[in-house]
C-alpha positions in Angstrom: 0.0 0.0 0.0 1.4 3.4 -0.9 1.9 6.3 1.5 -0.8 8.3 -0.3 -3.4 5.6 0.1 -2.5 5.1 3.8 -2.8 8.9 4.4 -6.2 9.0 2.7 -7.5 6.1 4.8 -6.0 7.9 7.9 -7.9 11.1 7.0 -11.2 9.3 6.5 -10.9 7.4 9.8 -9.8 10.4 11.7 -13.0 12.1 10.7 -15.0 9.2 12.1 -12.9 8.4 15.2 -12.2 11.9 16.5 -9.0 10.3 17.9 -5.9 10.2 15.8 -4.4 7.3 17.8 -7.4 5.1 17.0 -7.2 6.1 13.3 -3.5 5.3 13.2 -4.1 1.8 14.7 -6.9 1.1 12.2 -4.7 2.2 9.3 -1.8 0.0 10.5 -4.1 -3.0 10.8 -5.5 -2.4 7.3 -1.9 -2.2 6.0 -1.0 -5.4 7.8 -4.0 -7.2 6.3 -3.2 -6.0 2.8 0.5 -7.0 3.2 -0.6 -10.4 4.4 -2.9 -10.9 1.5 -0.2 -9.8 -1.0 2.3 -12.2 0.7 -0.2 -15.1 0.5 -0.8 -14.4 -3.2 2.8 -13.8 -4.1 3.6 -17.6 -4.3 0.6 -18.0 -6.7 1.3 -15.2 -9.1 4.0 -15.5 -11.7 6.8 -13.0 -11.9 8.6 -12.0 -15.1 11.5 -14.2 -14.0 9.1 -17.2 -13.6 7.7 -16.6 -17.1 11.2 -16.2 -18.6 12.3 -19.4 -17.0 9.2 -21.3 -18.3 9.9 -19.9 -21.8 13.5 -21.2 -21.7 12.2 -24.6 -20.5 9.7 -24.7 -23.4 12.4 -23.7 -25.9 14.8 -26.4 -24.6 12.0 -29.0 -24.8 11.3 -28.0 -28.4 15.0 -28.5 -29.2 14.9 -31.9 -27.6 11.8 -32.9 -29.5 13.4 -31.8 -32.8 16.5 -33.8 -32.0 14.4 -36.9 -31.2 12.5 -36.4 -34.4 15.7 -36.3 -36.4 17.0 -39.4 -34.6 13.8 -41.3 -35.3 13.9 -40.4 -39.0 17.5 -41.7 -39.2 16.5 -44.9 -37.4 13.5 -45.3 -39.7 15.7 -44.8 -42.8 18.2 -47.5 -41.4 15.3 -49.9 -40.8 14.0 -49.4 -44.4 17.5 -50.1 -45.7 17.7 -53.3 -43.7 14.2 -54.5 -44.8 14.9 -53.8 -48.4 18.4 -55.4 -48.2 17.0 -58.5 -46.4 14.2 -58.7 -49.0 16.7 -58.7 -51.8 18.9 -61.2 -50.1 16.0 -63.6 -49.4 14.7 -63.2 -53.0 18.2 -64.1 -54.3 18.4 -67.1 -52.0 15.0 -68.4 -53.1 15.9 -67.9 -56.8 19.2 -69.8 -56.2 17.4 -72.6 -54.5 14.9 -72.8 -57.3 17.6 -72.8 -59.9 19.6 -75.5 -58.1 16.8 -77.9 -57.2 14.2 -77.4 -59.9 16.1 -76.5 -63.0 18.4 -79.4 -64.0 
């Protein structure tokens, strides 16, 4: 709470209490209540630093996902090569067996 706000509250309360000491006590209690509420909410609210940290975490996760995608594409390409190579090898083996046993 700013000093101006505290002073305005003090002036309003002084008009009603007729005693400046009571008005001061009420203003201090209001300030304490407001400070307590702000302190309680401060762990719920995000600061610019919190948001910046989250942005950095998201950026690093995006990089990791991109690296995983590239790795998966490389592995898929290698698997396709193995499947095609194995298919060609089996086809050659089958043709060789047919040639040896069936064609005499």
